[in-house]
TIDREN-834111 format. One line per field, with one value per residue: residue number from 0; residue in three letters; y, x, z of N, C-alpha, C in turn. Coordinates in Angstrom, 2 decimals. Atoms other than C-alpha are relative to their C-alpha. Layout:
n = NUM:...
res = ALA:...
n.py = Y:...
n.px = X:...
n.pz = Z:...
ca.py = Y:...
ca.px = X:...
ca.pz = Z:...
c.py = Y:...
c.px = X:...
c.pz = Z:...
This chain:
n = 0:1:2:3:4:5:6:7:8:9:10:11:12:13:14:15:16:17:18:19:20:21:22:23:24:25:26:27:28:29:30:31:32:33:34:35:36:37:38:39:40:41:42:43:44:45:46:47:48:49:50:51:52:53:54:55:56:57:58:59:60:61:62:63:64:65:66:67:68:69
res = GLY:LEU:PRO:ILE:VAL:PRO:VAL:GLY:LEU:VAL:TRP:THR:PHE:GLY:SER:ALA:GLY:LYS:LEU:PHE:ALA:TYR:GLN:GLY:SER:VAL:LEU:MET:VAL:GLY:TYR:ALA:TYR:GLY:CYS:PHE:ASP:ALA:ARG:ASP:LEU:LEU:LYS:VAL:GLY:ALA:LEU:LEU:THR:LEU:VAL:GLU:ALA:ALA:ILE:LEU:ALA:ALA:ILE:VAL:ALA:LEU:TYR:TRP:PRO:LEU:LEU:GLY:MET:ALA
n.py = -0.91:-1.14:0.22:0.44:-0.86:-1.19:0.40:0.37:-1.20:-0.70:0.83:-0.12:-1.35:-0.27:0.77:-0.08:-0.47:-1.42:-0.31:-1.38:-0.43:-0.72:0.92:0.29:-0.99:0.61:-0.05:-1.38:-0.33:0.72:-0.62:-1.33:0.14:0.61:1.42:0.66:-0.93:0.36:1.23:1.11:0.16:0.50:1.41:0.81:-0.16:0.80:1.41:0.24:-0.10:1.26:1.05:-0.24:0.35:1.46:0.52:-0.41:0.82:1.33:-0.07:-0.18:1.22:1.19:-0.17:-0.73:0.85:0.71:-0.94:-0.42:-1.36:-0.07
n.px = -1.08:0.16:-0.50:1.11:0.27:0.80:1.34:0.74:0.34:1.06:1.20:0.47:0.49:1.16:1.19:0.14:1.27:0.01:0.82:0.48:0.35:-1.09:-1.04:0.14:0.84:1.30:0.76:0.40:1.12:1.17:0.41:0.53:1.33:0.90:0.23:-0.24:-0.47:-1.29:0.14:-0.02:-1.37:-0.82:0.32:-0.49:-1.46:-0.60:0.09:-0.97:-1.33:-0.26:-0.15:-1.28:-1.08:-0.07:-0.54:-1.39:-0.77:-0.11:-0.93:-1.36:-0.44:-0.02:-0.45:-1.25:-1.18:-0.20:-0.64:-1.27:0.12:0.03
n.pz = 0.11:-0.90:-1.36:-0.83:-1.16:0.35:0.45:-1.21:-0.75:0.73:-0.15:-1.37:-0.24:0.85:-0.40:-1.45:-0.55:-0.33:-1.15:0.05:1.35:0.64:0.44:1.41:0.67:0.28:-1.26:-0.26:0.89:-0.50:-1.26:0.29:0.59:-0.98:0.24:-1.27:-1.02:-0.58:-0.78:0.94:0.50:-1.09:-0.22:1.12:0.04:-1.08:0.40:1.07:-0.56:-0.71:1.01:0.66:-0.93:-0.09:1.27:0.10:-0.95:0.59:1.14:-0.52:-0.68:0.85:1.39:0.11:-0.09:1.27:0.92:-0.56:-0.49:-1.47
ca.py = 1.90:4.34:4.82:3.16:5.57:8.79:6.97:5.49:8.90:10.51:7.63:7.89:11.67:11.70:9.07:10.11:10.59:14.23:15.54:19.20:20.99:23.08:19.95:19.72:22.09:19.65:19.47:23.25:23.54:20.86:22.47:25.94:24.70:22.98:19.40:18.38:20.00:19.87:17.09:14.81:15.42:14.78:11.46:10.13:11.54:9.89:6.54:6.82:7.87:4.77:2.50:4.10:3.68:-0.02:-0.65:1.31:-0.60:-3.89:-2.79:-1.67:-4.88:-7.33:-5.83:-3.43:-6.14:-7.98:-4.85:-4.37:-1.10:-2.05
ca.px = 10.70:9.33:11.00:8.85:9.23:8.06:5.16:4.14:4.26:2.13:-0.35:-0.58:-0.97:-3.49:-5.79:-5.53:-8.65:-9.56:-10.90:-11.42:-12.88:-9.76:-7.71:-8.99:-10.45:-13.23:-14.25:-14.31:-16.62:-18.97:-19.02:-19.64:-22.66:-24.09:-23.79:-22.56:-21.71:-18.56:-19.89:-20.51:-17.03:-15.46:-17.30:-16.47:-12.94:-12.22:-13.45:-11.38:-8.33:-8.62:-9.09:-6.11:-3.94:-4.81:-4.10:-0.86:0.31:-0.42:1.46:4.47:4.57:3.96:4.87:7.74:10.14:9.58:10.71:13.73:12.41:12.17
ca.pz = -4.04:-1.45:1.94:4.59:7.51:5.75:4.08:7.44:9.10:6.38:6.59:10.39:10.47:7.61:9.10:12.74:14.83:15.30:18.60:17.74:14.72:14.09:13.36:9.81:7.28:6.35:10.00:10.26:7.25:8.57:12.00:10.54:8.55:11.64:10.41:13.86:17.16:19.27:21.50:18.49:17.15:20.55:20.98:17.53:17.64:20.99:19.70:16.52:18.52:20.73:17.71:15.99:19.09:19.34:15.64:15.76:18.87:17.10:13.98:15.99:18.01:15.17:11.80:12.41:13.62:10.33:8.48:10.73:12.12:15.80
c.py = 1.20:-0.31:-0.23:0.99:1.26:-0.35:-0.39:1.20:0.77:-0.75:0.18:1.38:0.30:-0.71:0.09:0.49:1.46:0.25:1.37:0.44:0.69:-0.91:-0.38:0.98:-0.56:0.03:1.41:0.40:-0.68:0.59:1.37:-0.08:-0.72:-1.46:-0.84:1.05:-0.54:-1.30:-1.24:-0.28:-0.57:-1.49:-0.88:0.07:-0.81:-1.48:-0.32:0.07:-1.28:-1.15:0.14:-0.39:-1.51:-0.60:0.34:-0.81:-1.41:-0.01:0.11:-1.30:-1.17:0.20:0.68:-0.89:-0.79:0.87:0.45:1.40:0.09:-1.00
c.px = -0.14:0.61:-1.17:-0.34:-0.78:-1.41:-0.86:-0.41:-1.13:-1.32:-0.60:-0.58:-1.26:-1.26:-0.27:-1.39:0.11:-0.96:-0.65:-0.19:1.16:1.11:-0.12:-0.96:-1.39:-0.87:-0.48:-1.19:-1.28:-0.54:-0.65:-1.42:-0.98:-0.31:0.20:0.42:1.29:-0.07:0.03:1.42:0.91:-0.25:0.59:1.52:0.69:-0.04:1.02:1.45:0.38:0.21:1.35:1.16:0.16:0.60:1.47:0.88:0.19:0.99:1.43:0.51:0.20:0.70:1.35:1.24:0.28:0.70:1.37:-0.01:0.01:0.95
c.pz = 0.92:1.36:0.96:1.11:-0.39:-0.46:1.20:0.83:-0.67:0.16:1.40:0.27:-0.81:0.46:1.49:0.40:0.42:1.15:-0.07:-1.44:-0.72:-0.50:-1.47:-0.65:-0.33:1.25:0.30:-0.87:0.48:1.29:-0.25:-0.58:0.93:-0.25:1.25:1.01:0.63:0.80:-0.90:-0.48:1.08:0.25:-1.10:-0.08:1.07:-0.34:-1.09:0.49:0.74:-0.97:-0.71:0.90:0.11:-1.28:-0.14:0.95:-0.55:-1.16:0.48:0.59:-0.96:-1.34:-0.12:0.18:-1.28:-1.02:0.48:0.55:1.52:0.59
């Protein structure tokens, strides 16, 4: 019963890869306490961003047409 587009947008924005500490409050706390440095976050964030882009491209190409969205 939920609309697909808003739920998909919330899901995408909530699980997106983060490149910088200011993009999330949890990241800012971890960075402030010295759990990781900016280089670590940039490496992991870049990897997650690439993985997310590949998954999102696959979903758009394969699944959205089945829902009538593309």
